[in-house]
C-alpha positions in Angstrom: 131.2 79.3 109.8 131.9 82.5 107.9 134.2 85.3 109.0 134.5 88.8 107.8 137.4 89.6 105.4 139.2 92.9 105.2 137.2 95.4 103.2 137.6 98.9 101.8 136.1 100.4 105.0 138.7 98.6 107.2 141.5 100.0 105.0 140.1 103.5 104.8 139.5 103.8 108.6 143.0 102.5 109.3 144.6 105.0 106.9 142.5 107.8 108.4 143.4 106.8 111.9 147.1 106.5 111.0 146.9 110.1 109.7 145.0 111.5 112.7 147.4 109.8 115.1 150.4 110.9 113.0 149.1 114.5 113.2 148.5 114.1 117.0 152.1 112.9 117.4 153.4 115.9 115.5 151.5 118.4 117.6 152.8 116.7 120.8 156.4 117.5 119.7 155.6 121.0 118.5 155.4 120.3 114.8 152.5 121.7 112.8 152.3 119.2 109.9 150.4 121.4 107.5 152.9 124.2 108.0 156.0 122.1 108.0 155.2 118.8 106.1 158.9 117.8 105.9 158.9 117.2 109.7 155.8 115.1 109.7 157.9 112.0 110.4 158.2 113.3 113.9 154.7 112.0 114.6 155.6 108.4 113.7 156.9 107.2 117.1 153.6 108.0 118.8 151.3 107.0 115.9 153.0 103.6 115.2 153.2 102.7 118.9 149.6 103.5 119.6 148.4 101.7 116.5 150.4 98.6 117.5 148.8 98.6 121.0 145.3 98.9 119.5 146.0 96.4 116.8 147.3 93.8 119.3 144.2 94.4 121.5 141.7 93.9 118.8 143.5 91.1 116.9 143.7 89.2 120.2 139.9 89.4 120.5 139.6 88.3 116.8 142.0 85.3 117.2 140.1 83.9 120.1 136.7 84.6 118.5 137.8 82.5 115.5 139.2 79.8 117.9 135.8 79.5 119.5 134.0 79.7 116.2 132.3 83.0 117.1 131.8 85.1 113.9 133.7 88.4 114.2 134.9 91.3 112.0 138.4 92.5 111.7 139.2 95.7 113.6 137.5 99.0 112.7 139.8 101.8 113.7 138.1 105.1 114.7 139.9 108.3 113.7 139.4 111.4 115.8 140.7 115.0 115.8 141.9 114.8 119.4 145.0 114.9 121.5 145.7 111.2 120.7 144.1 111.2 117.2 141.7 108.2 117.8 138.8 106.9 119.7 140.4 103.4 119.6 139.3 100.4 117.6 136.5 97.8 117.8 135.5 94.4 116.4 132.0 93.3 116.0 131.0 89.8 117.1 127.9 87.9 116.3 126.3 86.4 119.4 125.6 84.1 121.0 128.8 83.1 122.8 128.8 79.3 123.4 130.0 79.2 127.0 131.8 81.1 129.7 135.2 79.6 128.8 134.9 81.1 125.3 133.7 84.4 126.8 136.6 84.9 129.1 139.1 83.8 126.4 137.7 86.4 124.0 137.1 89.1 126.7 140.4 88.9 128.5 142.7 88.3 125.5 142.4 91.9 124.2 143.3 93.8 127.4 146.1 91.3 128.2 147.6 91.6 124.8 147.4 95.4 124.6 148.7 95.6 128.2 151.9 93.7 127.4 152.7 95.9 124.4 151.8 99.1 126.4 154.1 98.1 129.3 157.0 97.5 126.8 156.3 100.9 125.2 156.3 102.7 128.5 159.6 101.2 129.6 161.2 102.0 126.2 159.7 105.5 126.1 160.7 106.4 129.6 164.3 105.8 128.8 164.1 108.6 126.2 161.9 111.0 128.2 163.2 114.3 129.6 163.4 115.1 133.3 163.1 118.6 134.7 163.2 119.8 138.3 159.8 121.2 139.4 161.5 123.9 141.4 161.6 127.1 139.4 159.2 126.1 136.7 156.2 128.5 136.6 152.9 126.7 137.0 151.5 128.1 133.7 154.4 126.5 131.8 153.9 123.0 133.2 151.3 122.3 130.5 148.9 119.3 130.5 149.5 117.1 133.5 148.5 113.4 133.3 147.6 111.2 136.2 149.5 108.0 137.0 148.3 104.5 137.7 150.0 102.4 140.2 151.9 100.6 137.5 153.0 103.7 135.7 154.2 105.2 138.9 156.2 102.0 139.6 157.7 101.9 136.2 158.6 105.6 136.3 160.5 105.1 139.6 162.1 101.9 138.3 163.3 103.3 135.0 164.0 106.9 135.9 164.9 106.6 139.6 163.6 110.0 140.6 161.3 111.5 143.2 158.1 112.4 141.3 157.4 115.2 143.9 160.6 117.0 142.9 160.9 116.3 139.1 158.6 116.6 136.1 158.8 114.0 133.4 158.3 115.2 129.8 157.1 111.9 128.2 158.7 110.8 125.0 155.9 110.1 122.4 156.4 106.3 122.7 156.0 106.5 126.5 152.9 108.7 126.1 151.4 106.1 123.7 152.1 103.5 126.3 150.4 105.6 128.9 147.4 105.9 126.6 147.5 102.1 126.1 147.4 101.4 129.9 144.6 103.9 130.3 142.5 102.3 127.5 143.2 98.9 129.0 141.7 100.0 132.4 138.7 101.5 130.7 138.0 98.3 128.8 138.4 96.3 132.0 135.7 98.2 133.9 133.3 95.5 135.1 130.2 97.0 133.4 127.9 95.8 130.6 129.6 94.4 127.6 133.0 96.0 128.1 135.8 93.5 128.2 135.7 93.7 132.0 131.9 92.9 131.7 132.6 89.9 129.6 135.2 88.6 132.2 132.9 89.4 135.1 130.0 87.5 133.5 132.3 84.6 132.7 133.4 84.4 136.3 130.2 85.2 138.2 127.3 84.6 135.7 124.1 86.5 136.5 125.7 88.2 139.5 127.4 90.4 136.7 124.2 92.6 136.6 124.5 93.4 140.4 128.2 94.3 140.0 127.3 96.5 137.0 124.6 98.3 139.0 127.0 98.8 141.9 129.6 100.3 139.6 127.2 103.0 138.3 126.9 104.9 141.6 130.7 104.4 142.3 131.5 106.1 139.0 129.0 108.9 139.7 130.9 109.5 143.0 134.1 109.5 141.1 132.6 112.1 138.7 132.6 114.6 141.5 136.4 114.5 141.4 136.7 114.0 137.6 133.7 115.1 135.6 134.3 112.9 132.4 133.4 109.8 134.5 129.8 111.1 134.5 129.9 111.1 130.7 130.9 107.5 130.7 128.0 106.7 133.1 125.6 108.3 130.6 127.1 106.3 127.8 126.7 103.1 129.8 123.0 103.9 130.4 122.5 104.0 126.6 124.6 100.9 125.9 123.2 98.9 128.8 124.7 97.3 131.9 123.3 93.8 131.4 125.1 91.0 129.6 123.5 88.6 127.2 123.5 84.9 128.3 125.8 82.3 126.9 124.4 79.2 125.2 125.7 76.7 127.8 125.9 78.6 131.1 126.4 75.4 133.2 129.9 74.7 131.8 132.3 75.8 134.5 135.6 77.6 134.1 138.7 75.6 134.4 141.6 76.5 136.7 143.6 78.2 133.9 140.7 80.5 133.0 140.0 81.4 136.7 143.6 82.5 136.9 143.0 84.6 133.7 140.1 86.3 135.6 142.4 87.1 138.5 145.1 88.3 136.2 142.6 90.6 134.5 141.5 92.0 137.8 145.1 92.7 138.8 145.8 94.5 135.5 142.7 96.6 136.1 143.8 97.7 139.6 147.4 98.4 138.4 146.4 100.4 135.3 143.3 102.3 136.6 143.9 106.1 136.8 141.2 107.9 138.9 142.1 111.3 137.5 143.7 110.8 134.0 144.1 114.5 133.1 144.5 116.9 136.0 142.6 120.1 135.9 139.4 118.8 134.3 
């Protein structure tokens, strides 16, 4: 069984993504890197943290792909001139997947691995974040406001011990990278198509996965009335498809450990899902 080795395109995309996330980290702390190149190191906390989360996610997929002898590439990082500097990273697997045990191992490992690193980043970053009382701050000076998942709200209260209705938290770049990691985790765990959540759902429920995917489409359209970008994701899913290819040996049942993995993945999805990630859109 042959597996892909690291190539020039892997290295090039990683370097480009490092640069775009580095620039994004600089902009977040008020440094314009092309005007003040000596201060470019200010973007490192965000860049390195986010790359570590993405790398952990994708290498977890890769490790379990190799363990189950499913051919897979190393991660392709995707640079982007955006607020976070990237569209994430992907690996490409060559189907078919042998059975549902392999499918849930491969599908759940990435979100769980990235989730663990993201939680650590949030906890560390919150300790270095700034707190400001909301009273007296003009609305036009508040800037971009990010939504909070159940887990992020809990961690904020646990670490900062403040009332979120009375104080604004100016996230440290490491905490913001952790927030992005949690949000990306929840997106990947959506039980649709061939997203990680789709893999897990198919592993747990077999062909019922298609029904669940179909139900999620109108749910996300309804959510789009409150947050328009969800509509964009629905359109993307129509192009990608909401069905899941079958495994080779569908009659092999999941063992108890893997069923627990499925429930853990569902809990992570519920805890990290943010209905309105960026307020005002």
